[in-house]
C-alpha positions as CSV (number, residue, x, y, z in Angstrom):
1,M,101.0,131.3,-161.6
2,L,99.5,133.5,-164.4
3,S,96.3,135.5,-164.2
4,H,96.0,136.1,-168.0
5,V,97.9,136.6,-171.2
6,T,97.3,139.6,-173.5
7,L,98.1,139.6,-177.2
8,G,98.1,143.0,-178.9
9,T,96.4,143.4,-182.3
10,N,95.9,146.1,-184.9
11,D,93.0,144.3,-186.4
12,L,90.7,143.0,-183.7
13,P,87.9,141.6,-185.9
14,R,90.5,139.6,-187.9
15,A,92.2,138.4,-184.7
16,I,88.8,137.3,-183.3
17,A,88.0,135.4,-186.5
18,F,91.3,133.6,-186.3
19,F,91.2,132.7,-182.6
20,D,87.5,131.7,-182.6
21,R,88.4,129.0,-185.2
22,A,91.8,128.0,-184.0
23,L,90.9,127.7,-180.3
24,A,87.7,125.7,-180.8
25,P,89.3,122.3,-180.9
26,L,90.8,123.0,-177.4
27,G,87.4,123.9,-176.0
28,I,88.4,127.5,-175.6
29,V,85.7,130.0,-176.6
30,R,85.2,133.8,-176.6
31,H,83.4,134.9,-173.4
32,E,83.7,138.7,-173.8
33,T,83.9,141.1,-176.7
34,S,84.0,144.9,-176.7
35,L,84.9,146.3,-180.1
36,E,84.3,149.7,-178.6
37,H,87.1,149.2,-176.1
38,G,89.2,147.0,-178.4
39,M,89.2,143.7,-176.6
40,A,88.0,140.1,-176.7
41,G,88.5,137.5,-173.9
42,Y,88.8,133.7,-174.2
43,A,88.5,130.9,-171.6
44,R,87.5,127.2,-171.6
45,A,83.8,126.8,-172.3
46,A,83.0,125.8,-168.7
47,E,84.9,128.7,-167.2
48,G,83.8,132.3,-167.1
49,T,86.9,134.3,-166.5
50,P,88.9,135.0,-169.6
51,Q,92.6,134.1,-169.4
52,L,93.5,135.0,-172.9
53,W,92.8,138.6,-174.1
54,L,93.2,140.1,-177.6
55,M,93.5,143.9,-177.3
56,R,94.4,147.0,-179.2
57,P,97.3,148.4,-177.2
58,I,96.2,150.5,-174.3
59,D,98.9,153.1,-175.1
60,G,97.2,153.8,-178.5
61,R,100.3,152.8,-180.4
62,A,100.5,150.0,-183.0
63,A,100.8,146.4,-181.8
64,T,104.1,144.9,-182.9
65,V,105.4,141.3,-183.4
66,G,106.9,139.7,-180.3
67,N,109.7,137.8,-181.9
68,G,110.6,134.9,-179.6
69,V,107.3,134.9,-177.8
70,T,105.6,131.5,-177.4
71,L,102.1,130.9,-176.3
72,A,101.4,127.3,-175.4
73,F,98.0,125.8,-174.8
74,E,97.3,122.6,-172.9
75,A,95.5,119.8,-174.8
76,A,93.9,116.6,-173.6
77,D,95.8,114.4,-176.1
78,R,97.8,114.3,-179.3
79,A,94.7,114.2,-181.5
80,T,93.5,117.5,-179.9
81,V,96.9,119.0,-180.6
82,D,96.6,117.9,-184.3
83,A,93.0,119.3,-184.5
84,F,94.2,122.6,-182.9
85,H,97.1,122.9,-185.4
86,A,94.8,122.1,-188.4
87,A,92.2,124.7,-187.2
88,G,94.9,127.3,-186.8
89,I,96.3,126.7,-190.3
90,A,92.8,126.6,-191.8
91,A,92.1,130.0,-190.1
92,G,95.1,131.5,-191.9
93,G,97.9,130.8,-189.4
94,R,101.5,129.8,-190.2
95,D,103.7,127.4,-188.3
96,E,107.4,126.7,-187.8
97,G,106.9,123.0,-187.9
98,S,104.1,120.5,-187.5
99,P,102.9,119.2,-184.2
100,G,105.2,116.7,-182.5
101,L,107.4,116.1,-179.6
102,R,110.3,118.5,-179.0
103,P,112.6,116.4,-176.9
104,H,115.3,119.1,-177.0
105,Y,112.8,121.1,-174.7
106,H,111.1,118.3,-172.7
107,A,110.5,114.6,-173.1
108,D,106.7,115.0,-173.2
109,L,106.3,118.3,-174.9
């Protein structure tokens, strides 16, 4: 259904450092980087076409927070979810609650 997702950033090197660490437990790695063009693309290690892009906004204006935006990644099992969460926190991320089921959304999510 989706070709890719783009997240705007005002500090691409910092965003790259965060996502390199946070996505590693999910087997998602950076496949493309162009600091000159202000972008970095991520995909699963075995795949070559990035589906997650970090970019400076194309219109040249500042990237702003998307309050209410959720970006959800698939994980093989709960242990991988926990490793992803821990890597994100260790890389400087914040959360709105630790990993766990959210039955008010879906029985298995």
